[in-house]
C-alpha positions as CSV (number, residue, x, y, z in Angstrom):
1,M,-17.4,4.7,-4.2
2,T,-19.7,7.7,-4.4
3,A,-18.7,11.4,-4.3
4,T,-19.7,11.5,-0.6
5,S,-17.7,8.6,0.4
6,Q,-14.3,8.4,2.1
7,S,-11.4,8.9,-0.4
8,P,-9.3,5.9,-1.0
9,M,-6.2,7.5,0.8
10,D,-8.6,8.3,4.0
11,L,-9.8,4.7,3.9
12,A,-6.1,3.6,3.8
13,L,-5.2,6.0,6.8
14,A,-8.2,4.4,8.6
15,L,-7.0,0.9,7.9
16,A,-3.5,2.0,9.1
17,E,-5.1,3.2,12.5
18,A,-6.8,0.0,12.9
19,A,-3.5,-1.9,12.4
20,A,-1.8,0.2,15.0
21,A,-4.8,-0.6,17.2
22,N,-4.1,-4.5,16.6
23,D,-0.3,-4.0,17.4
24,E,0.7,-3.9,14.0
25,A,2.7,-1.3,12.0
26,P,0.2,1.3,10.9
27,V,-0.1,0.7,7.1
28,G,-3.2,0.5,5.2
29,A,-3.8,-0.1,1.3
30,V,-6.7,0.2,-1.0
31,I,-7.1,-0.8,-4.5
32,I,-9.5,1.1,-6.9
33,E,-10.8,0.0,-10.2
34,N,-13.0,2.3,-12.0
35,G,-13.7,4.3,-8.9
36,Q,-14.9,1.1,-7.1
37,I,-12.9,-0.4,-4.3
38,L,-11.7,-3.8,-5.1
39,A,-9.8,-4.4,-1.7
40,A,-8.8,-2.7,1.2
41,E,-6.4,-4.2,3.7
42,R,-4.1,-3.2,6.5
43,N,-0.9,-4.9,7.9
44,R,-1.7,-8.3,9.4
45,M,1.8,-9.9,9.8
46,R,1.5,-10.5,13.6
47,E,-1.9,-11.6,13.3
48,L,-1.3,-14.1,10.6
49,N,2.2,-15.0,11.5
50,D,3.2,-14.2,8.0
51,P,6.1,-11.9,7.2
52,T,4.4,-11.4,3.8
53,A,1.1,-10.0,5.0
54,H,1.9,-6.5,4.3
55,A,-1.3,-4.4,3.6
56,E,-0.2,-4.1,-0.2
57,M,0.2,-7.9,-0.5
58,L,-3.1,-8.8,1.0
59,A,-4.9,-6.0,-1.1
60,I,-3.3,-7.4,-4.2
61,R,-4.4,-10.7,-3.5
62,R,-7.9,-9.8,-2.4
63,A,-8.4,-7.7,-5.6
64,L,-6.7,-10.4,-7.9
65,A,-9.3,-12.9,-6.4
66,R,-12.4,-10.4,-6.8
67,R,-11.3,-9.8,-10.5
68,G,-10.5,-13.4,-11.2
69,T,-7.4,-12.6,-13.1
70,G,-3.6,-12.6,-12.5
71,R,-3.4,-8.8,-13.3
72,L,-4.5,-5.5,-12.0
73,D,-3.9,-3.4,-15.1
74,G,-6.3,-0.4,-15.2
75,C,-6.3,-0.3,-11.1
76,D,-4.9,2.0,-8.7
77,L,-3.1,1.5,-5.2
78,Y,-3.4,3.8,-2.4
79,V,-1.0,3.0,0.5
80,T,0.0,4.9,3.4
81,L,3.8,4.1,3.2
82,E,6.4,3.8,0.4
83,P,6.3,0.2,-0.6
84,C,9.1,-2.1,0.4
85,A,11.0,-4.3,-2.4
86,M,8.6,-7.3,-1.9
87,C,5.5,-5.1,-2.3
88,A,7.0,-3.1,-5.1
89,G,7.8,-6.3,-6.9
90,A,4.1,-7.5,-6.6
91,I,3.0,-4.0,-7.7
92,A,5.0,-4.6,-11.0
93,H,4.0,-8.0,-11.4
94,A,0.3,-7.2,-11.0
95,R,0.8,-4.6,-13.6
96,L,-1.1,-1.7,-11.2
97,R,-1.5,1.3,-13.3
98,R,-0.8,3.8,-10.6
99,L,0.7,4.0,-7.2
100,Y,-0.3,6.7,-4.7
101,Y,1.6,6.5,-1.3
102,G,1.7,8.8,1.7
103,A,4.9,8.7,3.9
104,E,8.4,8.2,2.5
105,D,10.5,5.4,3.8
106,P,14.2,6.1,3.6
107,K,15.2,2.8,5.6
108,A,13.1,0.2,3.6
109,G,11.2,1.8,0.8
110,A,11.8,0.6,-2.7
111,V,10.2,3.2,-5.0
112,D,11.9,6.4,-4.4
113,H,14.6,5.1,-1.8
114,G,16.7,1.9,-1.7
115,V,16.8,-0.1,-4.7
116,R,14.1,2.1,-6.7
117,L,12.8,-0.7,-8.4
118,F,10.6,0.8,-10.9
119,T,13.6,2.6,-12.4
120,S,15.6,-0.5,-12.7
121,P,16.2,-1.6,-16.4
122,N,15.0,-5.4,-15.1
123,C,11.7,-4.0,-13.9
124,H,9.1,-5.1,-16.6
125,H,6.4,-2.7,-15.6
126,R,6.4,0.7,-14.1
127,P,3.4,2.3,-12.6
128,E,2.9,5.8,-12.4
129,V,3.9,6.9,-9.0
130,I,2.4,9.8,-7.0
131,S,3.9,10.3,-3.6
132,G,3.0,12.5,-0.5
133,L,-0.7,11.9,-0.5
134,G,-1.7,12.0,3.2
135,E,1.9,12.1,4.0
136,A,1.7,14.1,7.3
137,R,-1.1,11.9,8.7
138,S,0.8,8.7,7.5
139,A,4.2,9.8,9.0
140,G,2.4,11.0,12.3
141,L,0.7,7.4,12.6
142,L,4.1,5.7,12.0
143,K,6.3,7.9,14.4
144,A,3.6,7.5,17.3
145,F,3.5,3.8,16.8
146,F,7.2,3.3,16.9
147,A,7.8,5.7,19.7
148,S,5.2,3.7,21.8
149,L,7.4,0.6,21.2
150,R,10.5,2.3,22.8
């Protein structure tokens, strides 16, 4: 990534837009290591017929494959929506250093809502969490997508 390139959250938002264009919930995720993009994914649950094909899960899998390790310590995840319990669990297990997310998810989020996984005494790794990055755009994409389904 260079100084003139798109920010990780802007790339995640572009991926979220691509997800919506493909009739997927508009969520995008990007994993960065030392300023370089390791993985950039979007939701693909319908496309892959896989309920685990959330943007975060796909990005984590791709980043692990590129790194050739079972951990992503020292890496940061940018995602447009607060991760669910499945994705939060994967974030902890992968030992991501930092999580940046855009829109809150009061219904299914598991970071600052719901189970609040990272504050559980059973959680073995707690990434630093920065919320609200790109929140207005992220929330707008989600609202427009779900309104179109009604």
